[in-house]
C-alpha positions in Angstrom: 0.0 0.0 0.0 2.8 2.4 0.7 4.2 2.1 -2.9 5.7 4.9 -4.8 3.5 6.0 -7.7 5.7 7.1 -10.6 6.1 7.0 -14.3 3.8 4.7 -16.3 1.7 3.7 -13.2 1.0 7.3 -12.4 0.0 8.1 -16.0 -2.4 5.2 -16.0 -4.0 6.1 -12.8 -4.4 9.7 -13.9 -6.0 8.6 -17.1 -8.4 6.4 -15.2 -9.4 9.3 -12.9 -9.8 11.8 -15.7 -12.3 9.5 -17.4 -13.8 8.0 -14.3 -16.2 9.1 -11.7 -15.4 11.6 -8.9 -14.0 10.1 -5.7 -15.0 12.9 -3.3 -17.6 15.7 -3.5 -17.4 18.9 -1.5 -20.9 20.1 -0.6 -22.6 22.7 1.5 -20.7 21.8 4.6 -17.5 22.8 2.8 -14.1 21.5 3.9 -14.4 19.6 7.2 -11.9 17.5 9.1 -13.7 14.3 8.1 -13.6 15.3 4.4 -9.9 15.9 4.6 -9.4 12.6 6.4 -11.3 10.8 3.6 -9.2 12.5 0.9 -6.0 11.5 2.8 -7.2 7.9 3.1 -8.0 7.6 -0.6 -4.7 9.3 -1.5 -2.8 6.8 0.6 -4.7 3.9 -0.9 -4.9 4.9 -4.5 -2.2 7.6 -5.0 -4.7 9.7 -7.0 -8.0 11.4 -5.9 -10.5 13.2 -8.0 -12.5 15.9 -6.2 -15.5 17.9 -7.3 -16.7 21.1 -5.7 -20.5 21.2 -5.9 -22.5 24.5 -6.5 -23.5 24.7 -2.8 -19.8 24.8 -1.7 -18.8 27.5 -4.1 -21.6 30.0 -3.3 -19.3 32.3 -1.3 -18.3 35.5 -3.0 -14.7 35.6 -4.2 -14.5 31.8 -4.6 -11.4 30.9 -6.6 -11.3 27.3 -7.7 -7.5 27.1 -8.2 -6.7 28.6 -4.7 -9.4 26.3 -3.1 -7.9 23.2 -4.8 -4.3 24.2 -3.8 -5.4 24.7 -0.2 -7.0 21.3 0.0 -4.0 19.6 -1.7 -1.7 21.2 0.8 -3.9 20.2 3.7 -3.9 16.5 2.8 -0.2 16.5 1.9 -0.7 15.9 -1.8 0.1 17.8 -5.0 -2.5 19.4 -7.2 -2.1 17.9 -10.6 -5.0 19.3 -12.7 -8.0 21.7 -12.3 -10.8 21.4 -14.9 -13.9 23.4 -14.1 -14.8 22.7 -10.5 -13.2 19.3 -10.6 -9.5 18.7 -9.6 -7.1 15.9 -9.2 -4.6 15.5 -6.3 -1.7 13.0 -6.5 0.4 11.6 -3.7 3.8 13.4 -3.1 7.0 11.5 -3.8 8.9 11.0 -0.7 
């Protein structure tokens, strides 16, 4: 489970996540401790997590999707790989 995700394996997992369903959705409660723990858990297990910010979570004025995604990636100890619309992909950091 604690494998390094690099090269071809990372590319395959990213491809899979880009096409596949969203792993975690952020709703009206916003970013909570339990949400961050869930993202961390999935990141450790799979190495890649796809997150979508629902309309109810982005209702605040001045919402910036890139900054929001960066903050979440930093909070879970991952690296923001891609932001498309209100969906973003976080990958596990190399050690």
